[in-house]
N, C-alpha and C positions, 0 to 999 in steps of 0.2 A: 721088419717084424711082420709076421703074417699069422693068420688064424685059419684053422681048418673048418670047412663047412660040414654038413651032414653026409656028404659024399666023400669025405676025407680028402678034399682038395684044398691045398694051401691057397688062401685068398690074401693077396698083398694088402697090407694095412691101408694103403691109399684108396683102395676100393671098398673098404668095409662099409662106408656110409653112402656109397654110390650104387644104388639099387640096380640100374641097368648096366653099369660097367661091370658089376660083380657077375651078373647073368652072362654077359658076353665072355668074361674070363672063364667061367665054368664051361661054357659051350666050346671055347677054343682050347681048353686044357688038354683033352686027350689028343687032339689033332697035332698040337704043337709042343706042349710041355712034356706030357707023358711019353710021347713017341721019341723024344730026344732030338727033334728037328731044329730046336733053337739053342744057340749058345747063350751063356749067361748075359752077355751084352744085348743080344737080340730079345731076350726076355723083357728087358726094360722098355724096349720099343713096343712090345705087345701090351705091357702094363699101361703105357702112355696112351696107346690107341684105345684100350678099354675104358680108361678114365675119360678121355675126350668123347668117345662114343656115348657113354652113359650120361655125360653132361648135355650133349646134343639131344638125345632122346628125351630127357627130362624137360629141356627148354621147349622142344617141339610140342610135347604134350600140353604144357602150360600155355603155349601160344595158341594151340587149337582150342583150349578151354576159354581163354581170355579174349581171343580175336586179335586181328592185325592192328586194330585201332584202339587206343586208350585215350583218356582225357587228362589234360593238365589240370593243375589246381584251379585255374580260372575257367575251366570248362572247354578249352580249345582242344579239338581232336588232334592227336599226334600219333605217329607210328609207335606201336608197342616196342619198348626197349629190348624185349626178348628177340625181336626180329633180327637184330644185329648179331645174335649169337649163332 
């Protein structure tokens, strides 16, 4: 299932709540989807890429805001769990 955005581009439902993944999908749409360069199977690879890209960007932004070090419940400094993403 997908929805269209204001540019009349079908957004895969898995990207609806993935802000940066959706932006990446829209940017790649004309190059790959509209031009017909991708088969239906390859389209799923692009969806997966956009989803992972969006998750990575969101994690990087939070990591930059929160820093590399966070503190455990007992006050011990530990690596931010986002660092592993």
